[in-house]
C-alpha positions, 0 to 999 in steps of 0.5 A: 683308385686311391689316387683318383679318390684323393684328387676328386676329394681335393677338386670337391674341396676346391670348388666348395672353397670357391663357392664360399668365396663367391657367397661372401663377395656377393654378401659383401657387395649387397651390404655395401650397396645397402649402406651406400643407398642408406636404406637402413635405420641407424637409429632406433625408431626411425624409418628407412632412410631415403635420399633427400637430394645429393649425398643427403639422407633423410630419416623420419620418426615419431616421439612415443610420448608426445607424438612429435614428428621428427626428421633427421637429415644426414650428410656423410663426409667425403673423407675419413679422419686419421683416427678411424678409417672406418667411420666417416664424419657426418653432419646431422640436422634435426627438425621437429614438427616442421621447425628446425631444432639443432645441428650436430657435427660428429667427426667420428674421432675424439675431439681435443679439449675445448679452447674457449668459453661460450656466452653462458660459460659452456665449453666451446671449440673454435673451428674454421669453416670453408663455405665454397670460397669463403672461410670464417671462424666459429665457436661451437659448443663442445659436447662430451668430447664427441660432438660439436653443435653447429650454429643455425647461421652456418647450417643455413650456409651449408644447405646451399653450398657446394663446397663445405669443410670443417677444420677441428682440433683432434687429439693428434692435431688439426683435422679437416672433414670435407663435405659435398652438400650440393643437390639437397632438395631445398624445397623439402628442407623448407617444408620440413624444417622451415629453413632456407639457405643463405650466402656465407659471410666472413666473421 
């Protein structure tokens, strides 16, 4: 009798473990699907993200003090950089009241030090950019060792490209972030940002 109770207890314990494992897997799958669909608001005050075409997501918000309508277009990279295997580099294109404002590149890792001055003496990092089959070098403003400010010309090349890659200097040496920007709804970008694509040009 005691032996039977022992095995029944073990069976119930095993079933409970299996049930717990199934619940964890289902929850993990739900979180993964939600993250991939972008149906969450990563920044406070933004509406849920929706597809802007291809791999782009669009988020909307309103400035509480001015009432300005803001739109943020986000594109995640296809790969991870060496220092953080859990955070993909991303490009964020910001627009306010139907006009383009700025574009930031967030590599998700600490950048190497700036290596050139800008026109006003601001710290910059020289990067190599590939747009489809064209490569060029650019000096982008270096912001607190975490972000690079992408120039408007490169932003216009990006939104019309199929292949887009950025080579930066990280703490461990050169790193390349690879993006697939094709599929973006360019009519939406024109309407919300007054921005149009252009063909890449070498420096």
